[in-house]
Structures are given as C-alpha cells and as structure tokens.
C-alpha positions as CSV (number, residue, x, y, z in Angstrom):
1,M,122.2,116.4,82.9
2,D,122.9,120.1,82.3
3,I,120.9,121.7,79.3
4,Y,122.3,124.7,77.5
5,I,120.4,126.8,75.0
6,C,123.0,128.9,73.3
7,N,125.0,130.4,76.1
8,L,122.1,130.0,78.7
9,K,122.4,127.2,81.3
10,L,118.8,126.0,82.3
11,G,118.2,126.1,86.0
12,E,121.1,128.7,86.7
13,K,118.6,131.5,87.1
14,P,114.9,131.9,86.2
15,L,114.6,132.2,82.5
16,I,111.8,134.2,80.9
17,A,110.3,133.4,77.5
18,G,108.4,136.1,75.8
19,I,105.6,135.0,73.6
20,L,105.2,136.4,70.0
21,T,103.1,135.8,66.9
22,D,103.9,136.9,63.4
23,I,101.4,139.9,64.0
24,D,103.6,141.2,66.6
25,I,106.9,141.3,64.7
26,P,106.6,144.2,62.2
27,T,106.0,147.0,64.6
28,L,107.6,145.5,67.8
29,N,110.1,147.7,69.5
30,S,113.2,145.5,70.3
31,D,113.4,147.1,73.7
32,Y,110.2,145.4,74.7
33,L,112.2,142.0,74.4
34,N,114.8,143.1,76.9
35,A,113.1,141.3,79.8
36,A,113.0,138.1,77.7
37,D,115.9,135.5,77.5
38,L,114.1,133.5,74.9
39,I,111.3,134.2,72.5
40,E,108.5,131.6,72.0
41,L,106.9,131.8,68.6
42,R,103.4,130.4,68.8
43,V,102.7,129.4,65.2
44,D,99.2,128.2,66.0
45,M,98.6,132.0,66.6
46,F,100.0,133.3,63.3
47,S,97.6,135.1,61.0
48,N,99.2,133.2,57.9
49,L,100.0,129.5,58.2
50,S,101.6,129.2,54.8
51,L,105.2,127.6,55.1
52,E,106.8,130.4,53.4
53,H,105.4,132.9,55.6
54,I,106.3,130.9,58.7
55,E,110.0,130.5,57.5
56,T,110.3,134.2,56.8
57,V,108.9,134.9,60.2
58,F,111.5,132.7,62.0
59,K,114.3,134.0,59.9
60,T,113.4,137.5,60.7
61,V,113.2,137.0,64.5
62,R,116.3,135.1,64.5
63,D,118.3,137.9,62.5
64,R,116.5,140.8,64.2
65,F,116.4,140.0,67.8
66,R,119.1,137.4,68.2
67,K,117.6,135.4,71.1
68,P,116.8,131.7,71.3
69,I,113.7,130.6,69.8
70,I,111.1,128.0,71.2
71,A,109.0,126.8,68.2
72,T,105.5,125.9,69.3
73,V,102.6,124.7,67.0
74,R,100.0,124.0,69.7
75,D,97.4,121.5,69.2
76,V,93.9,122.9,69.7
77,R,93.2,120.1,72.2
78,E,95.9,121.6,74.4
79,G,95.2,125.2,74.0
80,G,96.1,125.9,70.4
81,Q,94.4,128.9,68.9
82,K,93.4,127.4,65.6
83,E,93.3,124.1,63.9
84,V,96.7,123.4,62.1
85,K,96.3,120.6,59.7
86,D,99.9,119.5,59.1
87,R,101.9,120.5,62.1
88,L,104.8,118.0,61.1
89,S,105.7,120.0,57.9
90,I,105.9,123.2,59.8
91,Y,108.1,121.6,62.5
92,R,110.4,120.5,59.6
93,I,110.6,124.0,58.3
94,V,111.3,125.7,61.7
95,A,113.5,123.1,63.3
96,P,116.8,124.4,61.8
97,L,115.7,128.0,62.8
98,S,114.8,127.3,66.2
99,D,116.7,126.2,69.4
100,I,113.9,124.5,71.4
101,I,110.9,122.6,69.9
102,D,107.7,122.2,71.9
103,V,105.3,119.4,71.1
104,E,102.6,117.7,73.1
105,L,103.5,114.3,74.7
106,G,100.0,113.1,73.8
107,A,100.7,113.9,70.0
108,Q,101.8,110.5,69.2
109,D,101.0,110.9,65.6
110,I,103.9,113.4,65.1
111,F,105.9,113.1,68.6
112,P,108.4,110.5,67.4
113,D,109.1,112.4,64.2
114,V,109.5,115.7,66.0
115,R,111.9,114.0,68.4
116,Q,114.0,112.7,65.4
117,L,114.1,116.3,64.1
118,C,115.4,117.6,67.3
119,S,118.1,114.8,67.1
120,E,119.1,115.5,63.7
121,H,119.2,119.3,64.1
122,K,120.5,119.0,67.8
123,K,117.7,120.9,69.2
124,V,116.2,120.7,72.7
125,L,112.8,119.0,72.8
126,I,110.1,120.0,75.2
127,G,107.5,117.4,75.6
128,S,104.3,119.1,77.1
129,Y,101.1,118.5,78.8
130,H,98.3,121.0,79.3
131,N,95.1,120.7,81.2
132,F,92.8,123.7,81.2
133,E,90.3,122.1,83.6
134,A,92.2,120.9,86.7
135,T,95.4,119.8,88.2
136,P,95.6,116.0,88.1
137,D,96.6,114.2,91.2
138,G,100.3,113.6,92.3
139,D,100.5,110.0,90.8
140,F,99.1,111.2,87.5
141,I,101.7,114.0,87.1
142,D,104.5,111.8,88.4
143,N,103.6,109.5,85.6
144,I,103.7,112.2,82.9
145,V,107.1,113.0,83.9
146,M,108.2,109.4,83.8
147,K,106.6,108.7,80.3
148,G,107.9,111.9,79.0
149,K,111.6,111.0,79.7
150,E,110.9,107.5,78.4
151,A,109.7,109.0,75.2
152,G,112.8,111.1,74.7
153,A,111.9,114.5,75.8
154,D,114.9,116.6,77.2
155,I,112.2,118.8,79.2
156,I,108.8,117.9,80.5
157,K,106.4,120.9,80.6
158,I,103.1,120.6,82.7
159,A,100.7,123.4,82.5
160,A,97.5,122.7,84.4
161,M,94.7,124.8,85.8
162,A,94.7,125.7,89.5
163,N,91.2,125.6,91.0
164,N,92.6,126.1,94.6
165,R,95.8,126.6,96.5
166,D,96.2,122.8,96.8
167,D,96.6,122.6,93.0
168,L,99.1,125.2,93.1
169,V,101.2,123.4,95.8
170,R,100.9,120.2,94.0
171,L,102.8,121.4,91.0
172,M,105.3,123.1,93.2
173,L,106.0,119.8,95.0
174,L,106.4,118.1,91.7
175,N,109.4,120.2,91.0
176,L,111.0,119.2,94.1
177,R,110.5,115.5,93.5
178,H,111.9,115.6,90.1
179,K,114.4,118.6,90.1
180,D,116.9,116.5,88.3
181,K,114.5,115.7,85.5
182,G,114.4,119.0,83.6
183,L,110.9,120.4,84.4
184,I,108.6,123.4,83.4
185,T,105.6,123.7,85.4
186,I,102.8,126.3,85.3
187,S,99.6,126.6,87.3
188,M,97.2,128.4,85.2
189,G,94.3,130.8,86.1
190,G,94.1,133.4,88.9
191,D,94.9,130.8,91.7
192,G,98.0,129.8,89.9
193,L,99.4,133.2,89.2
194,A,102.2,132.7,91.9
195,S,103.5,129.9,90.0
196,R,104.9,131.8,87.3
197,V,107.2,133.5,89.9
198,F,107.7,130.9,92.5
199,N,107.9,127.7,90.5
200,P,111.3,128.7,89.2
201,L,112.5,128.7,92.9
202,F,111.4,125.0,93.1
203,G,113.2,124.1,90.0
204,S,111.0,125.0,87.1
205,L,113.4,125.8,84.2
206,I,111.3,128.4,82.2
207,T,108.5,130.9,82.9
208,Y,106.4,132.5,80.2
209,G,105.4,136.1,79.9
210,Y,103.5,137.8,77.3
211,I,105.0,140.7,75.2
212,D,102.0,142.3,73.6
213,H,98.9,140.0,75.0
214,P,98.5,136.9,77.0
215,S,98.3,133.4,75.4
216,A,97.2,131.7,78.5
217,P,95.0,132.1,81.5
218,G,96.8,133.9,84.4
219,Q,99.7,134.9,82.3
220,I,101.6,138.0,83.1
221,S,103.9,140.1,81.2
222,A,107.6,139.3,80.7
223,S,108.6,142.8,82.0
224,E,106.6,142.2,85.3
225,L,108.4,138.9,85.7
226,M,111.7,140.5,85.2
227,Y,110.8,143.2,87.8
228,I,109.7,140.7,90.4
229,F,112.8,138.6,89.9
230,R,115.0,141.5,90.5
231,R,113.2,142.6,93.5
232,L,113.6,139.1,94.9
233,R,117.2,139.1,93.8
234,M,116.6,136.0,91.7
235,R,118.1,138.1,88.7
236,R,120.9,140.6,88.5
237,K,119.8,144.1,87.1
C-alpha cells in the first residue's frame, strides 16, 4: 500500500526528517531546513511541557516552515529525554496539527488510543521500537514487524544499537524481507552510522538528521545526508 504524506510518496526517494525542539524554533533560520523533507518535533525534549506551549509550537512550525510534521513524545524507556506524565493528552493536542504520529509499540497503555486518534484525524501512525543496547536477532525483529502491523501501525520503525557490522547488516536485510510492509530502520552508534545513508537503498522510508544538535547516538545532520544523497544520485539537486 502506498503511503503519502502531503505530496510526498514514501519510498519514492530517501526522505529526510529534521529534528527540532521548541528551543530551536525562535532563532532558527528557515534556510537550515532546506535539506529536510519533514520536521520531527520531539516534545520530550521541549523546555516547557504545558499543553498551551506545545500547541503554540506546533502551530508556529506548521505556519512558518510549511513542511509535514512528525509528532513524537518519546518514552524515557526508549530514549525520551525527560519523563512526560500524560503523553496521551499531548498526542490529543498535536494530532490535528501533525501529519505523522510516532508512538512506541510497547506503550500499550496509550498505543490503542493514539491509533484511534490517527484514524479520526487521518494521520499516519508510526509504531516504533528502540533498543539502545543491542540489535536483536532476526526472528525477534521479524516478530516486531508482524506485531506492529497487527496492532495497526502504518509504518514500523526499528532503531537498535549496532555493536558490530553484523548488527548493521541484520537491519539492512530486514528491509529486504519486509520491503512491502512500510519500515524505517536505523542502526545507532558509530558502527551503525552507514545505516542512515544506506538503509533507504534497502527500503527504509525515512532517515533522521539533526538540525541543531543530535538526539540519538550516531546521528548526522540533515544537510550532510542531503549532500551524500545527491552525490549518490539518490536525490535531485
């Protein structure tokens, strides 16, 4: 099934998501976002978690930058920067102002409600899994894909720490096995750096680059990703 985000068809070319927080917005030069196709707003990294502030930030980004928005309120158990007590209330506020919602597949206390929000507002749902220690074996990650699709996620995102080259290859091969399922795969850490460039060649739909500062191990900037994709002729100038 083809997935469209505004006028972007996922899988047609490598899409770059630039990661921003509320602190970045006031002084950010819009030219810095030229390399990004989408903006991921990491609410768990916001300086102010009041619903009013969050809503204002999303409205400002939508009006000012006019790029599709991924809304993420990451759980601390999967890499979130701070504890957010009522994530569901935040997702309810940002769902109408976003294009994609990212929530962990393991967050069974809120995943069904977020899935319903996406259905009501016609948003794309990313069901994500993060492992900051290791890359699980092939059967385990195959099972994540299967369970994610059964749970109703449009896209399955798997980000796992690469401790060696075999870990890197394992996620690359996952894309080939499930290229019709709608995957985002990222190998984190120094050994996984290549995945942010090459996994899209194997079918990963979106790669993530920082605009101002990294939000995950081994992350590189959106502008560097765009430069590499152009050199590899994966993107037009």
